[in-house]
TIMI-2910 file (N, C-alpha, C, CB; in pm, 1 decimal, decimal comma, always signed):
<rs>
+----------+----------+----------+----------+----------+----------+----------+----------+----------+----------+----------+----------+------+
!      n_x !      n_y !      n_z !     ca_x !     ca_y !     ca_z !      c_x !      c_y !      c_z !     cb_x !     cb_y !     cb_z ! resn !
+----------+----------+----------+----------+----------+----------+----------+----------+----------+----------+----------+----------+------+
! +15927,2 ! +12404,1 ! +28568,6 ! +15794,3 ! +12349,6 ! +28570,8 ! +15741,6 ! +12343,1 ! +28427,8 ! +15701,8 ! +12433,7 ! +28661,1 !  Met !
! +15689,7 ! +12228,0 ! +28388,6 ! +15635,6 ! +12211,2 ! +28253,5 ! +15508,5 ! +12292,8 ! +28238,3 ! +15607,8 ! +12062,5 ! +28223,1 !  Lys !
! +15487,4 ! +12346,6 ! +28117,8 ! +15364,9 ! +12419,2 ! +28087,8 ! +15289,4 ! +12340,3 ! +27983,3 ! +15394,1 ! +12564,5 ! +28039,0 !  Arg !
! +15166,4 ! +12311,0 ! +28013,7 ! +15080,8 ! +12240,6 ! +27919,1 ! +14952,9 ! +12320,7 ! +27908,0 ! +15052,6 ! +12092,3 ! +27963,9 !  Ile !
! +14923,3 ! +12365,4 ! +27788,3 ! +14799,6 ! +12440,6 ! +27767,3 ! +14700,5 ! +12350,1 ! +27698,3 ! +14824,4 ! +12570,0 ! +27684,0 !  Ala !
! +14577,2 ! +12354,9 ! +27742,6 ! +14472,4 ! +12273,5 ! +27684,7 ! +14372,7 ! +12367,2 ! +27619,0 ! +14403,9 ! +12183,1 ! +27791,9 !  Ile !
! +14357,4 ! +12353,9 ! +27488,9 ! +14271,5 ! +12444,7 ! +27414,6 ! +14148,5 ! +12370,4 ! +27366,8 ! +14346,7 ! +12507,2 ! +27296,0 !  Leu !
! +14031,5 ! +12423,7 ! +27397,4 ! +13906,6 ! +12363,0 ! +27353,3 ! +13838,3 ! +12463,7 ! +27262,6 ! +13814,7 ! +12322,4 ! +27474,6 !  Ile !
! +13849,0 ! +12441,7 ! +27132,1 ! +13798,6 ! +12538,2 ! +27036,9 ! +13648,2 ! +12531,7 ! +27018,9 ! +13865,0 ! +12518,5 ! +26906,2 !  Phe !
! +13589,5 ! +12417,0 ! +27040,2 ! +13444,5 ! +12409,1 ! +27025,8 ! +13377,2 ! +12506,0 ! +27122,9 ! +13394,9 ! +12264,6 ! +27050,1 !  Ala !
! +13441,1 ! +12530,2 ! +27235,5 ! +13388,6 ! +12623,2 ! +27334,7 ! +13474,5 ! +12748,6 ! +27342,4 ! +13380,5 ! +12556,2 ! +27471,7 !  Met !
! +13572,7 ! +12763,0 ! +27255,5 ! +13665,3 ! +12875,6 ! +27255,4 ! +13735,0 ! +12893,1 ! +27390,0 ! +13591,9 ! +13002,9 ! +27218,7 !  Ser !
! +13770,6 ! +12784,3 ! +27452,2 ! +13837,1 ! +12789,5 ! +27582,1 ! +13973,7 ! +12723,0 ! +27571,2 ! +13751,0 ! +12720,8 ! +27691,7 !  Ile !
! +14071,0 ! +12785,3 ! +27634,0 ! +14203,9 ! +12727,1 ! +27643,1 ! +14231,2 ! +12697,5 ! +27788,9 ! +14312,5 ! +12821,5 ! +27583,3 !  Val !
! +14269,5 ! +12577,5 ! +27818,6 ! +14310,4 ! +12541,8 ! +27953,1 ! +14462,6 ! +12539,4 ! +27955,4 ! +14249,9 ! +12404,0 ! +27997,3 !  Phe !
! +14521,2 ! +12606,6 ! +28050,9 ! +14665,4 ! +12606,2 ! +28066,4 ! +14699,0 ! +12531,7 ! +28194,1 ! +14722,7 ! +12750,4 ! +28068,7 !  Ser !
! +14778,7 ! +12428,0 ! +28181,5 ! +14813,0 ! +12345,2 ! +28296,4 ! +14958,2 ! +12367,5 ! +28332,6 ! +14786,3 ! +12196,1 ! +28267,7 !  Val !
! +14984,3 ! +12405,4 ! +28455,4 ! +15120,3 ! +12413,3 ! +28508,1 ! +15121,9 ! +12324,1 ! +28630,5 ! +15163,7 ! +12562,5 ! +28542,5 !  Met !
! +15194,2 ! +12215,4 ! +28621,1 ! +15196,4 ! +12114,0 ! +28725,6 ! +15055,3 ! +12057,8 ! +28741,4 ! +15249,1 ! +12173,0 ! +28860,5 !  Ala !
! +14977,1 ! +12100,5 ! +28839,7 ! +14844,1 ! +12042,9 ! +28855,3 ! +14727,4 ! +12137,9 ! +28831,9 ! +14832,3 ! +11987,5 ! +28989,6 !  Ser !
! +14735,6 ! +12268,2 ! +28864,0 ! +14617,0 ! +12351,9 ! +28840,6 ! +14591,0 ! +12375,7 ! +28692,3 ! +14632,8 ! +12485,4 ! +28911,3 !  Pro !
! +14464,6 ! +12399,5 ! +28657,8 ! +14426,9 ! +12425,6 ! +28519,7 ! +14366,0 ! +12564,7 ! +28511,5 ! +14327,7 ! +12318,0 ! +28467,0 !  Ile !
! +14419,7 ! +12648,4 ! +28423,1 ! +14365,8 ! +12781,8 ! +28398,2 ! +14299,3 ! +12781,7 ! +28261,4 ! +14477,4 ! +12890,8 ! +28406,3 !  Asp !
! +14193,1 ! +12859,4 ! +28246,7 ! +14123,7 ! +12870,3 ! +28119,0 ! +14165,4 ! +12997,6 ! +28048,0 ! +13971,5 ! +12867,4 ! +28139,1 !  Glu !
! +14194,5 ! +12985,6 ! +27919,1 ! +14233,2 ! +13098,4 ! +27835,3 ! +14152,4 ! +13093,7 ! +27706,3 ! +14386,0 ! +13096,6 ! +27805,4 !  Leu !
! +14139,1 ! +13206,0 ! +27638,1 ! +14071,8 ! +13211,0 ! +27507,9 ! +14176,5 ! +13240,4 ! +27400,7 ! +13957,8 ! +13319,4 ! +27506,5 !  His !
! +14182,8 ! +13155,8 ! +27296,8 ! +14281,0 ! +13172,6 ! +27189,3 ! +14210,6 ! +13158,4 ! +27054,6 ! +14397,1 ! +13068,7 ! +27202,4 !  Val !
! +14181,5 ! +13269,2 ! +26986,7 ! +14118,5 ! +13262,7 ! +26854,6 ! +14223,8 ! +13255,9 ! +26743,5 ! +14026,8 ! +13384,6 ! +26833,2 !  Pro !
! +14182,3 ! +13220,5 ! +26624,7 ! +14262,7 ! +13233,1 ! +26502,7 ! +14398,2 ! +13163,0 ! +26506,4 ! +14284,8 ! +13376,1 ! +26474,2 !  Asp !
! +14400,0 ! +13040,8 ! +26551,1 ! +14523,3 ! +12963,0 ! +26549,1 ! +14551,5 ! +12915,1 ! +26407,9 ! +14514,7 ! +12843,5 ! +26646,0 !  Thr !
! +14678,6 ! +12923,7 ! +26366,8 ! +14720,4 ! +12872,2 ! +26236,4 ! +14793,6 ! +12740,5 ! +26257,4 ! +14811,1 ! +12974,9 ! +26161,0 !  Gln !
! +14758,1 ! +12641,4 ! +26178,4 ! +14822,8 ! +12510,7 ! +26183,5 ! +14930,1 ! +12508,9 ! +26076,1 ! +14719,6 ! +12393,7 ! +26163,4 !  Phe !
! +15056,2 ! +12495,5 ! +26116,9 ! +15169,2 ! +12515,3 ! +26025,9 ! +15219,1 ! +12385,8 ! +25963,1 ! +15282,4 ! +12581,7 ! +26099,2 !  Ile !
! +15253,1 ! +12287,3 ! +26046,9 ! +15313,0 ! +12163,6 ! +25996,9 ! +15307,2 ! +12056,3 ! +26104,8 ! +15459,3 ! +12187,3 ! +25951,7 !  Ala !
! +15321,7 ! +11932,0 ! +26062,2 ! +15332,7 ! +11822,3 ! +26157,1 ! +15466,3 ! +11834,4 ! +26230,2 ! +15320,2 ! +11684,3 ! +26085,4 !  Glu !
! +15466,3 ! +11808,2 ! +26358,5 ! +15589,5 ! +11808,8 ! +26437,6 ! +15650,2 ! +11670,0 ! +26426,8 ! +15562,7 ! +11848,4 ! +26588,4 !  Lys !
! +15771,8 ! +11663,4 ! +26373,0 ! +15836,4 ! +11534,6 ! +26349,2 ! +15973,7 ! +11530,9 ! +26415,5 ! +15849,2 ! +11507,5 ! +26198,4 !  Thr !
! +16026,9 ! +11412,6 ! +26426,7 ! +16157,6 ! +11388,9 ! +26486,4 ! +16152,5 ! +11261,7 ! +26568,5 ! +16201,8 ! +11508,7 ! +26573,5 !  Gly !
! +16268,2 ! +11216,3 ! +26614,9 ! +16274,1 ! +11091,7 ! +26690,4 ! +16195,8 ! +11102,2 ! +26822,1 ! +16420,0 ! +11054,3 ! +26718,7 !  Gln !
! +16217,5 ! +11209,4 ! +26896,7 ! +16146,2 ! +11226,6 ! +27023,8 ! +15995,4 ! +11238,3 ! +27000,1 ! +16198,2 ! +11351,5 ! +27098,5 !  Ala !
! +15959,0 ! +11308,1 ! +26893,8 ! +15816,9 ! +11325,4 ! +26862,4 ! +15752,5 ! +11193,4 ! +26823,6 ! +15799,1 ! +11427,0 ! +26749,8 !  Glu !
! +15826,0 ! +11109,5 ! +26751,6 ! +15774,4 ! +10977,7 ! +26714,5 ! +15746,8 ! +10894,6 ! +26838,7 ! +15873,3 ! +10904,4 ! +26622,5 !  Thr !
! +15838,7 ! +10897,6 ! +26935,4 ! +15818,3 ! +10824,6 ! +27060,3 ! +15700,0 ! +10881,6 ! +27137,7 ! +15945,1 ! +10829,3 ! +27146,4 !  Glu !
! +15689,0 ! +11014,2 ! +27141,1 ! +15576,3 ! +11077,4 ! +27209,3 ! +15444,3 ! +11039,0 ! +27142,9 ! +15592,8 ! +11230,2 ! +27210,2 !  Leu !
! +15440,4 ! +11041,2 ! +27010,5 ! +15318,2 ! +11005,0 ! +26937,6 ! +15274,5 ! +10863,0 ! +26971,7 ! +15339,9 ! +11018,4 ! +26785,8 !  Lys !
! +15370,6 ! +10770,0 ! +26981,1 ! +15337,0 ! +10631,8 ! +27014,4 ! +15276,6 ! +10623,1 ! +27154,6 ! +15461,9 ! +10542,2 ! +27004,4 !  Gln !
! +15337,3 ! +10694,5 ! +27247,8 ! +15288,7 ! +10692,8 ! +27386,0 ! +15149,5 ! +10755,7 ! +27395,4 ! +15387,0 ! +10767,1 ! +27478,6 !  Lys !
! +15131,7 ! +10870,0 ! +27332,1 ! +15001,7 ! +10937,2 ! +27334,4 ! +14894,0 ! +10851,3 ! +27270,5 ! +15009,9 ! +11071,7 ! +27262,9 !  Leu !
! +14927,4 ! +10786,7 ! +27159,4 ! +14831,4 ! +10701,8 ! +27089,2 ! +14782,1 ! +10588,6 ! +27178,8 ! +14894,3 ! +10644,3 ! +26961,8 !  Ser !
! +14872,5 ! +10529,0 ! +27253,4 ! +14834,1 ! +10420,8 ! +27345,0 ! +14737,2 ! +10471,3 ! +27451,1 ! +14958,6 ! +10359,9 ! +27412,0 !  Gln !
! +14763,1 ! +10590,0 ! +27503,3 ! +14675,9 ! +10645,8 ! +27607,1 ! +14542,2 ! +10689,6 ! +27548,7 ! +14744,2 ! +10764,3 ! +27676,3 !  Thr !
! +14542,7 ! +10748,9 ! +27429,9 ! +14418,7 ! +10796,3 ! +27367,4 ! +14318,9 ! +10683,4 ! +27343,5 ! +14450,0 ! +10865,4 ! +27235,7 !  Leu !
! +14367,4 ! +10563,1 ! +27321,5 ! +14279,0 ! +10447,4 ! +27298,7 ! +14183,3 ! +10424,0 ! +27415,0 ! +14361,9 ! +10321,7 ! +27275,4 !  Arg !
! +14221,8 ! +10469,3 ! +27533,4 ! +14141,2 ! +10447,0 ! +27653,3 ! +14016,0 ! +10534,7 ! +27658,6 ! +14225,0 ! +10471,7 ! +27776,1 !  Lys !
! +14009,8 ! +10635,9 ! +27572,9 ! +13900,9 ! +10733,3 ! +27578,3 ! +13812,3 ! +10720,0 ! +27454,5 ! +13956,9 ! +10877,3 ! +27589,6 !  Tyr !
! +13693,7 ! +10664,0 ! +27473,6 ! +13602,5 ! +10634,8 ! +27362,1 ! +13559,1 ! +10759,7 ! +27286,2 ! +13480,1 ! +10562,9 ! +27413,6 !  Ala !
! +13556,8 ! +10876,0 ! +27351,1 ! +13511,2 ! +10996,6 ! +27282,4 ! +13617,3 ! +11056,8 ! +27190,8 ! +13468,2 ! +11099,5 ! +27383,4 !  Gln !
! +13742,1 ! +11011,5 ! +27199,5 ! +13848,3 ! +11064,3 ! +27113,0 ! +13839,7 ! +10999,0 ! +26976,2 ! +13988,2 ! +11040,6 ! +27175,6 !  Val !
! +13828,7 ! +11081,9 ! +26873,0 ! +13817,2 ! +11032,7 ! +26735,8 ! +13951,5 ! +11034,0 ! +26662,7 ! +13716,1 ! +11116,3 ! +26658,9 !  Glu !
! +14032,9 ! +11138,8 ! +26685,2 ! +14162,6 ! +11148,6 ! +26618,7 ! +14250,9 ! +11247,7 ! +26693,4 ! +14145,9 ! +11191,2 ! +26470,8 !  Ser !
! +14381,5 ! +11243,1 ! +26662,4 ! +14475,1 ! +11336,3 ! +26726,1 ! +14595,4 ! +11358,7 ! +26634,4 ! +14521,2 ! +11282,4 ! +26864,9 !  Ala !
! +14654,4 ! +11478,4 ! +26646,1 ! +14765,8 ! +11521,4 ! +26561,9 ! +14866,8 ! +11596,3 ! +26647,8 ! +14716,1 ! +11610,6 ! +26444,4 !  Tyr !
! +14994,6 ! +11584,0 ! +26618,0 ! +15097,8 ! +11664,5 ! +26682,9 ! +15143,4 ! +11767,6 ! +26580,4 ! +15218,9 ! +11575,6 ! +26734,5 !  Leu !
! +15112,7 ! +11895,7 ! +26608,1 ! +15124,8 ! +12000,2 ! +26506,5 ! +15197,8 ! +12122,8 ! +26561,8 ! +14986,1 ! +12040,4 ! +26454,8 !  Val !
! +15274,4 ! +12185,9 ! +26475,1 ! +15332,8 ! +12315,7 ! +26504,6 ! +15225,5 ! +12419,6 ! +26474,0 ! +15464,9 ! +12341,4 ! +26421,4 !  Leu !
! +15196,9 ! +12508,4 ! +26571,1 ! +15090,9 ! +12607,3 ! +26554,4 ! +15143,0 ! +12748,0 ! +26579,9 ! +14974,2 ! +12576,8 ! +26648,2 !  Val !
! +15074,0 ! +12845,1 ! +26520,5 ! +15105,0 ! +12986,3 ! +26544,3 ! +14981,2 ! +13052,5 ! +26603,4 ! +15150,1 ! +13058,6 ! +26411,9 !  Ala !
! +15001,5 ! +13120,8 ! +26715,2 ! +14893,8 ! +13194,5 ! +26779,9 ! +14905,7 ! +13341,9 ! +26745,8 ! +14896,3 ! +13173,5 ! +26932,6 !  Tyr !
! +14794,8 ! +13413,8 ! +26741,6 ! +14799,8 ! +13558,4 ! +26716,3 ! +14887,1 ! +13626,2 ! +26822,9 ! +14655,6 ! +13619,8 ! +26715,9 !  Pro !
! +14968,6 ! +13719,0 ! +26779,0 ! +15054,7 ! +13797,9 ! +26867,5 ! +15163,9 ! +13718,0 ! +26937,5 ! +14971,0 ! +13864,8 ! +26970,4 !  Asn !
! +15188,2 ! +13593,3 ! +26896,1 ! +15297,9 ! +13514,3 ! +26953,2 ! +15420,6 ! +13528,5 ! +26864,7 ! +15257,9 ! +13364,3 ! +26967,9 !  Ala !
! +15536,1 ! +13538,4 ! +26927,3 ! +15661,1 ! +13555,8 ! +26853,1 ! +15710,1 ! +13427,7 ! +26787,6 ! +15767,6 ! +13608,5 ! +26944,8 !  Asp !
! +15686,5 ! +13314,5 ! +26852,2 ! +15735,0 ! +13187,1 ! +26800,1 ! +15622,2 ! +13084,4 ! +26797,9 ! +15853,1 ! +13135,4 ! +26884,6 !  Thr !
! +15629,7 ! +12988,3 ! +26707,8 ! +15529,3 ! +12881,2 ! +26703,5 ! +15537,7 ! +12792,9 ! +26828,0 ! +15547,7 ! +12795,4 ! +26576,8 !  Pro !
! +15431,2 ! +12720,8 ! +26854,0 ! +15422,8 ! +12627,5 ! +26966,3 ! +15388,7 ! +12488,9 ! +26913,0 ! +15316,8 ! +12674,3 ! +27070,7 !  Ser !
! +15418,7 ! +12388,0 ! +26992,6 ! +15379,2 ! +12251,5 ! +26959,3 ! +15246,4 ! +12223,8 ! +27027,8 ! +15488,3 ! +12147,5 ! +27002,6 !  Val !
! +15152,2 ! +12169,1 ! +26951,6 ! +15019,7 ! +12140,1 ! +27006,3 ! +14976,6 ! +11998,2 ! +26971,7 ! +14916,7 ! +12240,8 ! +26953,8 !  Ala !
! +14918,7 ! +11933,3 ! +27069,5 ! +14849,3 ! +11807,9 ! +27047,6 ! +14705,1 ! +11846,5 ! +27019,1 ! +14862,1 ! +11709,0 ! +27171,5 !  Leu !
! +14660,8 ! +11825,4 ! +26896,8 ! +14525,4 ! +11862,2 ! +26853,6 ! +14438,5 ! +11737,8 ! +26856,1 ! +14526,3 ! +11926,6 ! +26710,8 !  Cys !
! +14334,5 ! +11742,1 ! +26937,2 ! +14248,0 ! +11626,3 ! +26957,7 ! +14107,5 ! +11657,9 ! +26908,4 ! +14245,5 ! +11585,0 ! +27106,7 !  Ile !
! +14054,2 ! +11570,1 ! +26826,0 ! +13913,9 ! +11578,2 ! +26781,0 ! +13838,4 ! +11476,5 ! +26865,0 ! +13897,7 ! +11549,2 ! +26623,4 !  Arg !
! +13742,3 ! +11524,0 ! +26945,3 ! +13670,2 ! +11435,1 ! +27035,5 ! +13527,4 ! +11482,9 ! +27054,0 ! +13741,3 ! +11426,0 ! +27170,9 !  Ala !
! +13442,4 ! +11389,8 ! +27092,9 ! +13307,3 ! +11426,3 ! +27133,3 ! +13319,2 ! +11501,1 ! +27265,6 ! +13213,6 ! +11299,6 ! +27146,2 !  Lys !
! +13226,5 ! +11590,1 ! +27292,5 ! +13231,7 ! +11672,9 ! +27412,0 ! +13225,5 ! +11589,4 ! +27539,1 ! +13118,5 ! +11773,2 ! +27410,7 !  Thr !
! +13302,1 ! +11631,0 ! +27637,0 ! +13302,7 ! +11566,4 ! +27767,7 ! +13437,0 ! +11506,2 ! +27800,1 ! +13196,6 ! +11460,1 ! +27774,1 !  Gly !
! +13476,0 ! +11516,5 ! +27926,0 ! +13596,9 ! +11451,8 ! +27976,2 ! +13726,8 ! +11516,9 ! +27927,1 ! +13595,8 ! +11307,3 ! +27936,4 !  Asn !
! +13721,2 ! +11640,0 ! +27877,2 ! +13840,3 ! +11705,1 ! +27823,2 ! +13951,6 ! +11718,2 ! +27926,3 ! +13804,5 ! +11841,5 ! +27770,0 !  Glu !
! +13916,8 ! +11759,0 ! +28047,6 ! +14019,0 ! +11776,7 ! +28151,4 ! +14089,0 ! +11645,3 ! +28184,3 ! +13956,3 ! +11834,9 ! +28278,0 !  Arg !
! +14013,3 ! +11538,3 ! +28193,1 ! +14072,3 ! +11407,6 ! +28223,9 ! +14166,0 ! +11364,3 ! +28112,7 ! +13962,7 ! +11301,6 ! +28245,1 !  Thr !
! +14121,9 ! +11379,3 ! +27989,3 ! +14206,4 ! +11343,3 ! +27874,6 ! +14332,1 ! +11429,7 ! +27874,0 ! +14128,6 ! +11359,8 ! +27740,8 !  Ile !
! +14315,5 ! +11560,4 ! +27894,4 ! +14429,9 ! +11651,1 ! +27892,1 ! +14530,6 ! +11617,6 ! +28001,3 ! +14383,2 ! +11794,9 ! +27907,2 !  Ala !
! +14482,7 ! +11584,8 ! +28119,3 ! +14575,1 ! +11547,4 ! +28227,2 ! +14652,7 ! +11421,8 ! +28192,0 ! +14499,1 ! +11526,4 ! +28358,2 !  Lys !
! +14585,9 ! +11326,9 ! +28129,5 ! +14654,0 ! +11203,9 ! +28087,8 ! +14760,2 ! +11234,2 ! +27981,7 ! +14552,0 ! +11101,4 ! +28033,4 !  Ala !
! +14725,4 ! +11320,7 ! +27885,4 ! +14821,7 ! +11358,0 ! +27781,6 ! +14939,5 ! +11433,9 ! +27843,8 ! +14753,2 ! +11444,4 ! +27672,0 !  Met !
! +14909,8 ! +11522,6 ! +27938,4 ! +15014,6 ! +11595,6 ! +28008,2 ! +15106,9 ! +11503,5 ! +28084,7 ! +14954,2 ! +11695,8 ! +28102,0 !  Gly !
! +15050,6 ! +11399,5 ! +28143,1 ! +15132,4 ! +11300,7 ! +28213,9 ! +15226,6 ! +11227,8 ! +28120,3 ! +15044,0 ! +11200,6 ! +28285,2 !  Gly !
! +15175,4 ! +11189,4 ! +28003,3 ! +15261,6 ! +11123,2 ! +27903,5 ! +15374,2 ! +11216,7 ! +27860,8 ! +15178,8 ! +11079,1 ! +27779,4 !  Asp !
! +15340,1 ! +11341,8 ! +27833,0 ! +15439,2 ! +11440,1 ! +27789,7 ! +15543,4 ! +11463,7 ! +27899,4 ! +15370,2 ! +11573,0 ! +27751,9 !  Phe !
! +15498,2 ! +11482,9 ! +28022,3 ! +15588,3 ! +11510,6 ! +28134,2 ! +15684,5 ! +11395,8 ! +28161,0 ! +15508,3 ! +11539,7 ! +28259,1 !  Ser !
! +15641,5 ! +11274,6 ! +28132,9 ! +15728,1 ! +11159,1 ! +28157,9 ! +15843,3 ! +11149,8 ! +28058,1 ! +15646,5 ! +11031,4 ! +28153,3 !  Ser !
! +15833,1 ! +11225,3 ! +27948,2 ! +15935,9 ! +11216,4 ! +27843,2 ! +16021,5 ! +11341,5 ! +27827,3 ! +15870,7 ! +11186,5 ! +27712,9 !  Met !
! +15971,4 ! +11457,5 ! +27870,0 ! +16041,0 ! +11583,6 ! +27843,6 ! +16068,4 ! +11658,1 ! +27973,0 ! +15959,1 ! +11671,7 ! +27748,4 !  Phe !
! +16170,5 ! +11744,9 ! +27970,5 ! +16206,5 ! +11820,5 ! +28090,3 ! +16115,5 ! +11941,8 ! +28109,4 ! +16352,6 ! +11865,3 ! +28082,5 !  Asn !
! +16133,9 ! +12009,0 ! +28221,1 ! +16046,8 ! +12119,4 ! +28260,0 ! +16054,1 ! +12239,3 ! +28166,1 ! +16080,8 ! +12163,2 ! +28398,4 !  Ala !
! +16158,0 ! +12249,3 ! +28085,3 ! +16171,3 ! +12362,4 ! +27993,1 ! +16085,2 ! +12344,1 ! +27868,1 ! +16317,7 ! +12380,6 ! +27952,8 !  Ala !
! +16034,7 ! +12224,9 ! +27844,6 ! +15954,8 ! +12195,5 ! +27726,4 ! +15807,0 ! +12222,5 ! +27753,8 ! +15975,4 ! +12049,5 ! +27682,4 !  Gln !
! +15734,6 ! +12260,6 ! +27649,7 ! +15591,7 ! +12290,0 ! +27663,6 ! +15510,9 ! +12216,9 ! +27556,7 ! +15566,6 ! +12441,8 ! +27654,5 !  Ala !
! +15388,1 ! +12182,9 ! +27590,8 ! +15295,0 ! +12121,4 ! +27497,3 ! +15158,6 ! +12185,0 ! +27518,2 ! +15288,6 ! +11966,4 ! +27516,3 !  Leu !
! +15096,7 ! +12227,6 ! +27410,5 ! +14959,9 ! +12277,7 ! +27415,3 ! +14867,8 ! +12163,9 ! +27374,0 ! +14940,9 ! +12403,2 ! +27322,7 !  Asp !
! +14754,5 ! +12154,2 ! +27438,4 ! +14657,0 ! +12049,9 ! +27405,9 ! +14528,4 ! +12118,2 ! +27364,0 ! +14632,7 ! +11953,3 ! +27527,0 !  Ile !
! +14486,9 ! +12092,5 ! +27239,3 ! +14368,4 ! +12156,4 ! +27182,4 ! +14262,6 ! +12050,9 ! +27151,5 ! +14404,7 ! +12236,0 ! +27054,7 !  Met !
! +14140,0 ! +12083,4 ! +27186,1 ! +14027,1 ! +12002,3 ! +27142,6 ! +13964,5 ! +12080,0 ! +27028,9 ! +13923,4 ! +11973,2 ! +27260,2 !  Phe !
! +13974,7 ! +12027,5 ! +26908,2 ! +13940,6 ! +12102,2 ! +26787,7 ! +13807,9 ! +12058,7 ! +26727,0 ! +14050,0 ! +12086,9 ! +26685,7 !  Val !
! +13750,7 ! +12149,7 ! +26648,7 ! +13626,2 ! +12122,6 ! +26576,1 ! +13657,8 ! +12043,4 ! +26448,7 ! +13551,8 ! +12255,7 ! +26541,4 !  Ser !
! +13553,2 ! +11994,7 ! +26382,4 ! +13573,3 ! +11922,8 ! +26255,3 ! +13630,0 ! +12015,8 ! +26148,9 ! +13440,8 ! +11861,2 ! +26206,0 !  Ser !
! +13590,5 ! +12143,3 ! +26151,1 ! +13644,2 ! +12240,5 ! +26054,7 ! +13793,2 ! +12262,1 ! +26076,3 ! +13569,7 ! +12374,5 ! +26066,0 !  Glu !
! +13832,6 ! +12272,6 ! +26201,4 ! +13974,5 ! +12289,0 ! +26230,9 ! +14052,6 ! +12163,2 ! +26196,1 ! +13994,6 ! +12324,2 ! +26378,0 !  Gln !
! +13992,8 ! +12047,7 ! +26219,2 ! +14060,3 ! +11923,4 ! +26183,8 ! +14087,7 ! +11918,4 ! +26033,4 ! +13976,1 ! +11802,0 ! +26227,1 !  Glu !
! +13995,9 ! +11966,9 ! +25952,9 ! +14018,5 ! +11969,3 ! +25808,1 ! +14141,9 ! +12053,3 ! +25774,3 ! +13894,1 ! +12024,8 ! +25734,8 !  Glu !
! +14161,2 ! +12164,5 ! +25842,6 ! +14280,3 ! +12247,8 ! +25822,0 ! +14406,3 ! +12174,4 ! +25866,8 ! +14266,9 ! +12381,1 ! +25898,1 !  Lys !
! +14397,7 ! +12103,0 ! +25977,6 ! +14512,4 ! +12028,1 ! +26028,4 ! +14551,4 ! +11917,5 ! +25930,8 ! +14481,1 ! +11968,6 ! +26166,9 !  Ile !
! +14452,2 ! +11849,9 ! +25873,4 ! +14478,8 ! +11740,4 ! +25779,1 ! +14559,3 ! +11785,9 ! +25658,1 ! +14348,2 ! +11679,0 ! +25732,5 !  Lys !
! +14552,2 ! +11914,8 ! +25625,1 ! +14629,3 ! +11967,9 ! +25512,0 ! +14779,0 ! +11972,2 ! +25541,3 ! +14580,2 ! +12107,4 ! +25476,4 !  Arg !
! +14815,7 ! +11974,2 ! +25671,3 ! +14957,2 ! +11990,3 ! +25706,4 ! +15014,6 ! +11874,8 ! +25788,3 ! +14975,1 ! +12117,7 ! +25782,7 !  Val !
! +14929,1 ! +11783,0 ! +25835,6 ! +14979,4 ! +11677,2 ! +25924,0 ! +14900,3 ! +11548,3 ! +25909,1 ! +14975,2 ! +11723,2 ! +26068,7 !  Ala !
! +14969,5 ! +11438,1 ! +25937,6 ! +14906,3 ! +11306,7 ! +25944,1 ! +14863,9 ! +11281,9 ! +26087,4 ! +15002,2 ! +11194,3 ! +25893,6 !  Lys !
! +14755,6 ! +11207,7 ! +26107,6 ! +14713,4 ! +11180,4 ! +26245,5 ! +14809,3 ! +11085,9 ! +26316,0 ! +14572,9 ! +11121,5 ! +26247,3 !  Pro !
! +14826,3 ! +11107,2 ! +26445,3 ! +14903,0 ! +11011,3 ! +26526,8 ! +14809,8 ! +10905,8 ! +26581,9 ! +14977,6 ! +11082,7 ! +26642,5 !  Leu !
! +14678,0 ! +10937,8 ! +26578,1 ! +14578,8 ! +10844,0 ! +26627,4 ! +14447,8 ! +10866,1 ! +26553,8 ! +14559,4 ! +10858,9 ! +26779,6 !  Tyr !
! +14382,5 ! +10756,6 ! +26514,4 ! +14247,5 ! +10760,0 ! +26457,6 ! +14171,9 ! +10642,1 ! +26517,0 ! +14249,4 ! +10753,8 ! +26299,0 !  Val !
! +14055,1 ! +10669,4 ! +26576,4 ! +13972,2 ! +10563,2 ! +26632,0 ! +13924,9 ! +10475,0 ! +26517,4 ! +13851,3 ! +10621,2 ! +26712,3 !  Arg !
! +13941,0 ! +10344,6 ! +26535,7 ! +13898,7 ! +10251,8 ! +26428,9 ! +13765,9 ! +10188,2 ! +26460,2 ! +14003,0 ! +10143,0 ! +26407,5 !  Ser !
+----------+----------+----------+----------+----------+----------+----------+----------+----------+----------+----------+----------+------+
</rs>
């Protein structure tokens, strides 16, 4: 079963999605390490970008390797900068795109980040999507 976590930092809430239910978690002090790159990631970025266009509140998005406090290994996160509202709907759509491309052993975290966090992300990654 695929695991997709949805993190909303503006509210300090993390949503974890396994198949269809959504659980809320709190994750402070995330470190943004580097842009996640590769052939599969490039295809995923293209697919996510197409879907993100449908949501007017989404301003930008990044695919980033992140480190969480007390975690042994880094995770891949889709970091989304958006106006408040509709986070669950957007996250489910992103999870659907991810699930259509990767097997159940793969995981993706989805974070809704603040402008301050986006500035940190910009230091290590290029956006996969920017609203024009």
